[in-house]
C-alpha positions as CSV (number, residue, x, y, z in Angstrom):
1,M,-19.1,-4.2,11.3
2,T,-17.9,-6.5,14.2
3,N,-18.4,-10.2,14.5
4,T,-20.3,-10.9,17.1
5,F,-19.0,-14.7,16.8
6,N,-15.6,-13.8,16.9
7,E,-14.0,-15.7,20.0
8,F,-10.7,-13.3,20.1
9,P,-10.1,-8.8,19.8
10,N,-8.1,-7.8,17.5
11,F,-4.5,-7.1,18.1
12,F,-1.7,-5.2,15.9
13,K,2.1,-5.7,15.1
14,V,4.8,-3.3,14.4
15,F,7.4,-4.9,12.0
16,L,10.6,-5.0,12.9
17,P,13.0,-6.3,10.6
18,E,15.9,-7.1,13.0
19,K,13.3,-9.0,14.9
20,H,10.8,-10.7,12.7
21,S,12.5,-11.6,9.7
22,D,12.7,-15.1,10.7
23,R,9.5,-15.0,13.2
24,M,7.4,-12.8,15.4
25,L,6.4,-12.8,18.9
26,I,2.5,-13.5,19.5
27,P,1.1,-10.5,22.3
28,V,1.8,-12.8,25.2
29,A,-2.3,-10.8,26.5
30,F,-3.6,-12.9,23.4
31,V,-1.7,-15.7,24.3
32,K,-3.0,-15.6,27.6
33,L,-6.5,-15.3,26.7
34,M,-6.4,-18.5,24.4
35,I,-4.8,-20.4,27.7
36,S,-7.7,-18.8,29.8
37,K,-10.0,-20.3,26.7
38,Q,-8.1,-23.6,27.0
39,K,-8.0,-23.0,22.8
40,V,-4.1,-22.8,22.5
41,L,-4.0,-22.4,18.4
42,K,-1.2,-24.2,16.8
43,I,-1.7,-23.3,13.3
44,Y,-3.1,-20.2,11.9
45,I,-4.6,-18.7,8.5
46,F,-3.2,-15.8,7.5
47,R,-6.2,-14.1,4.9
48,D,-5.7,-11.4,2.8
49,Q,-8.4,-8.4,1.8
50,R,-7.9,-10.3,-1.6
51,G,-8.8,-14.1,-0.2
52,R,-5.4,-15.3,-0.5
53,D,-4.4,-17.3,2.6
54,W,-1.0,-18.3,4.2
55,K,-0.7,-20.9,6.8
56,V,1.8,-20.0,9.5
57,K,2.8,-22.3,12.7
58,A,2.9,-21.3,16.4
59,R,6.5,-22.1,17.9
60,P,7.1,-22.1,21.9
61,I,10.2,-20.4,22.6
62,D,11.5,-19.9,25.7
63,G,7.9,-19.6,27.5
64,K,6.7,-17.6,24.5
65,L,4.6,-18.1,21.5
66,Y,5.7,-17.3,18.1
67,F,4.6,-17.1,14.4
68,D,7.3,-19.3,13.1
69,D,7.0,-22.2,10.5
70,G,5.5,-20.5,7.3
71,W,6.3,-16.6,8.9
72,K,9.2,-15.9,6.0
73,Q,6.5,-16.5,3.4
74,F,4.0,-14.7,4.4
75,K,6.6,-11.9,5.1
76,D,8.3,-12.4,1.5
77,E,5.1,-12.9,-0.6
78,N,3.7,-9.6,1.4
79,S,6.9,-7.3,1.1
80,L,6.9,-6.4,4.9
81,E,9.4,-3.5,5.4
82,Q,10.3,-1.3,8.7
83,N,7.4,0.0,10.6
84,D,4.7,-2.2,8.9
85,F,2.0,-2.1,10.6
86,I,0.0,-5.4,10.8
87,V,-3.4,-5.4,12.1
88,F,-4.8,-9.1,13.1
89,T,-8.5,-9.4,13.1
90,H,-10.1,-13.1,14.0
91,I,-12.4,-13.9,11.3
92,E,-13.6,-17.6,12.8
93,N,-11.7,-20.9,14.3
94,N,-7.7,-20.4,13.6
95,V,-8.7,-17.8,10.6
96,F,-7.2,-14.1,10.6
97,K,-8.0,-11.6,8.4
98,I,-4.9,-9.7,8.0
99,K,-3.9,-5.8,7.0
100,I,-1.1,-3.8,6.3
101,L,-0.9,-0.7,7.3
102,E,2.3,1.5,5.3
103,L,3.6,3.9,7.9
104,S,5.2,6.7,5.0
105,S,1.4,6.9,4.2
106,R,-0.8,5.9,6.4
107,C,-2.8,3.7,3.9
108,E,-3.2,0.0,3.3
109,K,-0.3,-1.6,1.8
110,M,-1.1,-3.1,-2.0
111,K,1.0,-5.6,-3.2
112,V,3.7,-4.3,-5.2
113,M,2.6,-4.8,-9.4
114,D,4.8,-5.7,-12.1
115,E,7.6,-2.9,-12.7
116,E,5.9,-1.0,-15.2
117,E,5.9,2.3,-16.9
118,K,9.4,2.3,-15.8
119,N,10.4,4.2,-18.9
120,D,7.9,7.5,-16.9
121,D,10.3,7.1,-14.0
122,D,13.6,7.0,-15.8
123,D,13.8,10.8,-16.5
124,D,13.0,12.1,-12.5
125,D,15.7,13.4,-10.6
126,G,16.9,10.4,-8.4
127,S,19.7,13.1,-7.0
128,D,17.2,14.7,-5.3
129,D,16.8,11.8,-2.9
130,E,19.3,12.8,-0.6
131,D,17.6,16.2,0.3
132,Y,14.2,14.3,1.5
133,N,13.7,13.4,5.0
134,V,10.9,11.1,4.8
135,V,8.8,10.1,7.5
136,D,10.3,7.5,10.0
137,D,8.7,7.7,13.4
138,D,9.6,6.5,16.3
139,V,8.2,3.3,17.0
140,D,8.4,1.6,20.5
141,D,10.0,-2.0,19.3
142,D,9.9,-3.8,22.2
143,D,8.7,-7.2,22.0
144,D,8.2,-7.6,25.7
145,D,5.5,-4.8,25.5
146,D,2.5,-6.5,24.5
147,D,-0.4,-4.6,25.9
148,D,0.2,-2.5,23.3
149,D,-0.2,-4.4,20.6
150,F,-3.5,-6.2,22.3
151,S,-7.0,-4.6,21.2
152,D,-10.4,-5.2,21.7
153,D,-12.7,-3.7,18.7
154,D,-13.1,-0.3,20.2
155,D,-10.1,0.3,20.3
156,D,-8.8,-1.0,16.8
157,D,-11.1,1.8,15.7
158,E,-9.4,4.6,17.7
159,V,-6.6,3.4,16.3
160,S,-7.6,3.7,12.9
161,R,-9.0,6.9,13.3
162,N,-6.5,8.7,15.1
163,K,-2.6,7.6,13.9
164,Y,-3.9,7.2,10.1
165,Q,-6.5,10.0,10.1
166,H,-5.7,11.0,6.5
167,C,-6.4,7.7,4.9
168,R,-9.5,7.6,3.0
169,T,-10.8,3.9,4.4
170,C,-11.4,6.1,7.2
171,K,-15.0,6.4,8.4
172,A,-14.3,10.2,9.9
173,C,-14.6,12.2,6.5
174,G,-17.8,12.3,3.9
175,I,-15.9,11.2,1.0
176,G,-16.7,13.9,-1.8
177,S,-18.8,16.0,0.2
178,N,-19.4,19.0,-1.6
179,S,-19.5,21.1,1.7
180,M,-15.7,19.5,2.3
181,V,-13.9,21.4,-0.5
182,R,-11.9,24.3,0.2
183,K,-13.3,26.8,-2.4
184,L,-10.1,29.1,-3.2
185,E,-10.6,32.4,-3.6
186,T,-10.0,34.3,-7.0
187,D,-11.2,36.6,-9.3
188,E,-9.2,35.4,-11.4
189,I,-10.0,31.9,-12.5
190,D,-13.6,30.4,-12.1
191,A,-12.2,26.8,-11.2
192,E,-15.4,25.1,-10.7
193,M,-15.5,25.4,-14.4
194,Y,-13.3,22.3,-14.8
195,I,-13.1,20.6,-11.4
196,Q,-15.8,17.1,-11.2
197,P,-18.1,17.8,-8.7
198,G,-16.7,16.4,-5.2
199,N,-13.8,16.5,-6.5
200,P,-11.0,18.4,-4.0
201,Y,-8.8,20.9,-6.1
202,F,-5.6,23.1,-5.3
203,F,-3.9,25.9,-7.3
204,A,0.0,24.4,-7.7
205,K,2.8,26.8,-6.6
206,Y,5.8,26.6,-8.1
207,Y,9.2,26.9,-5.6
208,H,12.1,27.7,-7.0
209,Y,14.3,26.1,-4.6
210,R,12.2,22.9,-5.1
211,P,11.3,23.4,-8.4
212,N,10.8,19.2,-8.8
213,E,8.2,18.7,-5.9
214,L,4.5,19.8,-6.4
215,H,3.3,20.2,-2.7
216,I,-0.3,19.1,-1.9
217,P,-2.0,21.2,1.0
218,K,-2.3,19.7,3.9
219,K,-6.2,21.2,4.5
220,V,-7.3,19.3,1.2
221,I,-5.2,15.8,2.2
222,K,-6.7,16.5,5.9
223,D,-10.6,17.6,5.3
224,F,-11.0,14.6,2.4
225,C,-8.9,12.0,4.6
226,L,-7.0,11.4,1.5
227,C,-4.5,8.7,1.2
228,F,-1.8,8.3,-1.7
229,T,-0.4,5.3,-3.4
230,K,3.5,4.9,-4.1
231,H,3.2,6.8,-7.2
232,V,0.2,8.7,-9.0
233,N,-0.7,9.9,-12.4
234,L,-0.3,13.4,-13.2
235,I,-2.4,13.9,-16.2
236,C,-2.0,17.5,-18.4
237,C,-5.0,18.7,-19.7
238,N,-4.7,21.1,-21.2
239,C,-7.6,24.1,-21.1
240,K,-5.7,27.2,-22.1
241,D,-7.2,27.1,-26.2
242,I,-10.9,25.9,-25.0
243,E,-13.2,29.1,-25.1
244,N,-14.8,28.9,-21.7
245,N,-18.6,28.6,-23.1
246,E,-17.3,24.4,-24.2
247,I,-15.1,23.9,-21.7
248,A,-18.2,21.8,-19.6
249,S,-19.1,19.8,-22.8
250,Y,-15.4,19.0,-22.6
251,H,-15.2,18.0,-19.2
252,E,-18.4,15.9,-19.6
253,K,-16.8,13.8,-22.2
254,M,-13.3,13.4,-20.3
255,P,-11.3,11.5,-22.9
256,E,-8.7,9.4,-21.0
257,M,-6.3,9.9,-23.6
258,T,-6.5,12.8,-26.6
259,T,-3.8,15.1,-28.1
260,K,-4.8,17.1,-24.9
261,H,-4.5,14.6,-22.3
262,S,-1.5,13.0,-21.5
263,K,0.1,11.5,-18.3
264,K,3.6,11.5,-16.1
265,R,4.4,9.4,-13.8
266,G,5.1,10.9,-10.1
267,E,6.5,9.5,-7.0
268,I,4.5,10.4,-3.4
269,R,6.9,11.6,-0.6
270,T,6.3,12.0,2.6
271,W,7.9,14.7,5.3
272,K,8.1,14.3,9.1
273,N,6.2,16.7,9.6
274,G,3.2,15.3,7.7
275,R,3.7,17.5,3.9
276,V,3.1,15.2,1.5
277,F,4.4,16.3,-2.0
278,V,4.8,14.5,-5.6
279,L,8.1,14.1,-7.0
280,G,8.5,15.0,-10.9
281,W,7.0,18.0,-11.0
282,E,9.6,19.6,-12.9
283,N,9.8,17.2,-15.7
284,F,6.5,17.5,-15.9
285,W,6.4,21.0,-16.6
286,A,9.5,20.4,-19.0
287,K,7.5,17.5,-21.0
288,Y,4.3,19.7,-21.2
289,K,5.9,22.9,-22.0
290,I,4.2,24.9,-18.8
291,K,5.3,28.2,-18.4
292,E,5.1,30.1,-15.2
293,S,2.8,32.7,-16.5
294,D,0.7,29.8,-16.3
295,S,-2.2,28.6,-14.0
296,C,-2.1,24.9,-12.5
297,L,-5.6,24.1,-11.0
298,C,-5.1,20.3,-9.8
299,E,-7.7,18.2,-9.5
300,I,-7.7,15.1,-7.2
301,V,-9.3,12.6,-8.7
302,L,-11.5,10.7,-5.9
303,H,-12.4,6.5,-6.4
304,Q,-14.7,5.4,-3.4
305,E,-12.1,3.1,-0.6
306,K,-9.2,3.7,-3.2
307,A,-6.0,5.2,-2.6
308,I,-5.5,8.2,-5.2
309,E,-4.0,6.8,-8.3
310,M,-4.5,10.2,-10.3
311,I,-4.0,14.5,-10.5
312,R,-5.4,15.8,-13.0
313,V,-4.0,19.1,-13.9
314,H,-5.7,21.5,-16.0
315,L,-3.8,24.3,-17.6
316,V,-6.4,26.9,-17.2
317,R,-6.5,30.5,-18.9
318,K,-7.5,33.8,-16.1
319,V,-11.0,35.5,-17.1
320,R,-11.0,38.3,-19.0
321,N,-12.6,41.3,-17.1
322,E,-14.7,43.1,-19.5
């Protein structure tokens, strides 16, 4: 909900290391608005989603106003990278709520946690990296074109819906709606026996020319406005030895870790054409001795207003026609 007491509209900036490592230009239109109100802010408080604050001072250079003293600390502590979008929302006085959106995933950028589960990544084939064309959309880097960075509340909502349409924070899609699930038509596998209500799912395909990639269908991502973290946990749920009449009760319990539930960490990658895949699929197959004759039913585990962190891979048996 928009705060009607806000004195200033929202604006956003695109972070470019070659220009913004030491300071960042404040949009000229925003500065003109402050001048018209006779309230030019000299000190800004940047507040993130967790309530942490950064004090940043403004500095005039060649007739323009820049975020200067304190900017480098804010940049470093938030690990700003090429083409990150920084959305500034005025709360009160000199306090601005900050949201950082990562271009590659179209998701809100979370602070990188301590490097854990490192051992799970060691057996991923890093040599594949040369073959991937990761998202690198062209962004206008002309700081003088400030009107593109300046917006009111309505414009800001439009940016969120259009440019980040597959991020789960968007309001355009109803999260968890059963009507949005694209039920794969198959006479051999009853997918709904394995999937928790509301979770999207798809059958994995094994590509011999790219065996280390688990491709996530565009249709599923678009329909559910899915947003992924940089890594996801692939959970192996071996259901092949469970009788059909026991599957429902088995999945109701859903133990986090048993002999039939083991996990492997995969890395999310995005192509220029928007295709999303998980790197580490071949290692996952090898670890759990999956065969090409096995059917892998992938369940994307939804969490309200959070990025996807888990894909549950069900190894299922075909229904016997009697």
